[in-house]
Structure formats: C-alpha cells, structure tokens
N, C-alpha and C positions, 0 to 999 in steps of 0.2 A: 149725450155728453156735450156740454157747452164749453166754449172757451173760457178761460179765466176772466172774471169780470173786472178785477182791479189789480194793480201792481202789488199792493200790500198782501194779496192772497197768494202770490207766487211762491214765497218760501214755504208756506203751509202746504200748498198744492204739490210742490216738489217733494217735501218730506213724506207726505201721504203716498205719493206715487212710489218713492224709493222703498217704503215699508211694504207696499203691495208687491213690488218687484221681487223683493227677497222671498216673500211668501209664494210667489209664482215661479220660483226657481229661475229667474232671469228672463222669463217670457214677457216681452213688452206688451203684446196685445192683451194677455191675461191680466197683467198689472193695471193697464189702462181701464179695463172693464171693472176691476175690483175697486179702483180708486176714483172712478168717474172722471178721469183726466183724459182729454182727447189725445190721441196719438200725435196729432200735428203739434200740440204743445210740447210733448216730450221731445220730438225731433228738433223743434225750434230751440228748446233749452239745451239740448246736446250740442247744437251748433254754436250757441253764444255763451254758455257757462261751462268753463273747463272743469270746475269742481264737480258739477252735476254729471258731466260726461264721464269723468273718472269714476264717480260712484256707480253709475250704470255699468261701466266696463268691469269694475271689480265685482259687482253683484253677479254679472253674467259669467265671469271667470270662476266665481265660487260654485256656480251651478255646474260648470264643466268639471271642476275638481270633484264635486259630489258624485257626478255621473261616472267619472273615471274610477272612483273608489268602488262603486257598485259593479263596474266591469271587472275589476280585480277580484271582488268577492265571488263573482260567477266563475272566473278563471280558476280560483282556488277550489271551487266545488266540482271542477272537472267539466264545466260547460264547454264543449268543443266549439260551438259557434262563437262564443266569447273569445276563446283562444285564437281561432282563425281570424276573427275581426282585428284583434290586437296585432297579430303578426302581419296582416295585410296593411295595417296603418303604419306600424313602426319597424317592420321587418323587411321592407322593400329592398334594402341594400343587400339582403341575404337571399333574394329571389322570391319572397312571399308577396307576390303581386299577381293579380289577374291581368293578363295582357293578351292582345291579339297580335300575331305576327303576320305581316303581309310581305310576301316576296314578289319582286317583279324583275323583269328583264328588259333590256333596251333602255333608251334614254327616258328621263322623267317626263318629257314632253310628248314623245311619240313612241310607237311600237311597244306598248305595255302589254304583257301577256298575263292573263288571269286564268288559273286553272280552278274549276269548281268541282268539288267532290260531293256527290249525293249519297245518302244512305240506301236509297232504293231507286230502281230504274224509273224513269219518267214514263207516264202512260202514253201509249201510242195513239195517234190520231188516225181515224179511218179515212 
C-alpha cells in the first residue's frame, strides 16, 4: 500500500476507504486492505478532517449497533452466555459483575495480613 500520490486523489481515496469500512463492519485494518489505503493515511485524515473522522466514527457505531442486535437475537433464543454477558456489562449496579474481594488488616503501608486458602495440602519436602 502506497501513500496517496496527489492531493486531487484524496477525496476519491477517502470515499473508497469509507465504502470499504462499511463493508468491513468498521474494522479499519480490514478496510485499509480492501481499499488499498495505508492506515497511516486514514489516521492522518482522522486528525485533520472532522467530516471524515465523523464518518469513520458513525460507521464504527453502526457496527456496534449491528453487533448489539445480534446479541439480543441470541438472548431471545435463550443463549445463557449472551444473557450473562449483557448482565455483566449493563447490570453491574445490580451486582452482575465478576469481582475479586481482598480483605486486609492493619494499615495500608505496614502489617498487611494475607490468608491463602488452598484446595489441597502442599506436598511435603523430604
């Protein structure tokens, strides 16, 4: 993939990339490969062209919307993994979260006590 040769090619290059981005469901690397536009060009355009940056953002948001709709399709079908995933993402305020609890005693700087519980006894050394 070579950089754009001339300024007049930029609008065409951007349009070609955006079309490929839509077909690639918002995946920039895939769209760059399909459109033969270097990733460095895309990231440069995002920095300097607000309209282009917004088009990229909207395309990627569309991909998220599509994926969310597929998640809900799976939830409706009774897919327990999809149900748990959704609850862990948006049900945190109701306790649907994987978390590790660590209790300690003493000050935070000194005298920390750690209790380790093992499922089986450690092997004895001879």
